[in-house]
C-alpha atoms as one frame of an Amber mdcrd trajectory, in Angstrom:
protein
  -8.589 -11.361  -3.758 -11.089 -12.411  -1.064  -9.337 -10.341   1.603  -9.868
  -7.091  -0.303 -12.929  -4.843  -0.125 -14.195  -4.295  -3.663 -15.903  -1.077
  -4.718 -17.204   0.255  -8.049 -17.440   3.978  -8.868 -19.344   6.026 -11.404
 -17.170   7.771 -13.973 -17.304  11.247 -12.393 -16.573  10.106  -8.816 -13.773
   7.815  -9.962 -12.111  10.621 -11.906 -12.359  13.056  -8.964 -10.972  10.538
  -6.471  -8.045   9.528  -8.675  -7.209  13.185  -9.433  -7.194  14.039  -5.708
  -5.009  11.039  -4.879  -2.518  11.972  -7.599  -2.305  15.538  -6.256  -1.749
  14.259  -2.713   0.896  11.798  -3.906   2.679  14.439  -5.994   2.781  16.709
  -2.931   4.461  13.857  -1.032   6.932  13.248  -3.894   7.813  16.946  -3.963
   8.667  16.751  -0.254  11.243  14.008  -0.856  14.803  15.044  -1.440  17.959
  13.057  -1.891  19.160  13.797   1.640  16.133  12.435   3.479  14.864   9.561
   1.367  15.615   5.854   1.369  14.931   3.342  -1.383  12.728   0.432  -0.312
  11.691  -2.754  -2.084   8.341  -4.492  -1.674   7.535  -8.031  -2.827   3.831
  -8.857  -3.090   2.808 -12.503  -2.719  -0.462 -14.378  -3.336  -2.266 -11.679
  -5.306  -3.543 -11.543  -8.889  -4.606  -7.947  -9.598  -6.601  -6.931 -12.664
  -4.538  -6.523 -15.826  -2.953  -3.059 -15.970  -3.795  -2.339 -12.325  -2.475
   0.635 -10.402  -1.354   0.102  -6.808  -1.801   2.744  -4.117   0.093   2.273
  -0.844  -0.892   4.469   2.099   1.158   4.674   5.309  -0.929   5.292   8.428
   2.255   6.279  10.241   2.855   9.284   7.976  -0.729   9.787   6.748   0.599
   9.840   3.176   0.392   7.810   0.025   3.953   6.562  -0.277   3.477   4.979
  -3.694   0.985   5.263  -6.537   1.883   3.645  -9.832   1.605   0.548 -12.001
   1.344  -2.707 -10.048   4.331  -4.996 -10.253   5.014  -7.995  -7.993   8.314
  -6.335  -7.010   8.357  -2.567  -6.499  11.266  -0.323  -5.529  10.732   3.330
  -4.680  11.914   6.035  -2.289  10.265   6.937   1.012  11.077   9.533   3.640
  13.713   8.322   6.065  11.576   9.333   9.063   9.618   6.105   8.473  12.644
   4.263   9.862  12.696   6.118  13.209  10.120   3.692  14.585   9.596   0.855
  12.156   5.998   0.021  13.145   3.294   0.929  10.603   0.047  -0.258   9.093
  -0.501   0.099   5.367  -3.663   0.439   3.332  -3.170  -1.085  -0.085  -5.482
  -0.519  -3.032  -5.377  -2.192  -6.406  -7.158  -0.007  -8.938  -8.787  -1.284
 -12.114  -8.887   1.860 -14.269 -10.891   0.205 -17.033 -13.731  -0.919 -14.748
 -13.434   2.084 -12.382 -13.141  -0.158  -9.357 -10.823  -0.619  -6.408  -9.756
  -3.560  -4.289  -8.613  -2.215  -0.922  -7.215  -3.879   2.166  -6.846  -2.100
   5.491  -6.189  -3.531   8.906  -5.411  -2.393  12.418  -2.539  -4.818  13.004
   0.837  -3.127  12.761   4.039  -4.680  11.510   7.737  -3.891  11.529   7.889
  -2.565   7.954  10.746  -0.109   7.998  14.250  -1.531   8.409  16.930  -0.013
   6.180  18.390  -2.419   3.657  15.643  -5.022   4.130  13.138  -6.207   1.514
   9.496  -5.988   2.640   7.392  -9.051   1.779   3.616  -8.667   1.919   1.835
 -12.007   2.066  -1.863 -11.692   1.222  -3.921 -14.367   2.916  -6.545 -16.380
   1.019  -9.183 -15.261   3.563  -9.248 -12.854   6.472  -8.276 -14.515   9.728
  -8.803 -13.511  13.338  -5.795 -11.913  15.029  -5.648 -12.544  18.794  -3.364
  -9.561  19.437  -5.688  -6.921  17.957  -9.038  -8.673  18.245  -9.665  -7.887
  14.564  -9.258  -9.746  11.321  -6.181  -9.469   9.130  -5.745  -9.993   5.406
  -1.978  -9.797   5.063   1.195 -10.544   6.989   4.664  -9.060   6.619   8.149
 -10.518   6.655  11.518  -8.873   6.034  14.439 -10.331   4.057
């Protein structure tokens, strides 16, 4: 988990933040309908989140949380089909330890081809951040599609 930024919160701040995120995510879920959503599957590799962790996945392309729920190494959920119009995106991923009121978050500027219908999205977390020549920044995960 070296590639993640770790942050602790006091009880009040943690509760407010999580409540706001849930409201934002529920607003996104309400905007999905069967005609404009596509089921996607994510596989997460090389990560050991805290027991009972919640995962929050934020798409910079849509400026929305596209998933908030219990962490599992394989997740399937629906997203808006407009994500597939141009498949490039950058995701912020947070693993939330509810018991310790802390988050492990990874963000990066490098974009990847995430959104291809019918493909499984593999996120490979690196053991340490590494320099990316293309962006001139460091990255903490890579993406492949099956």
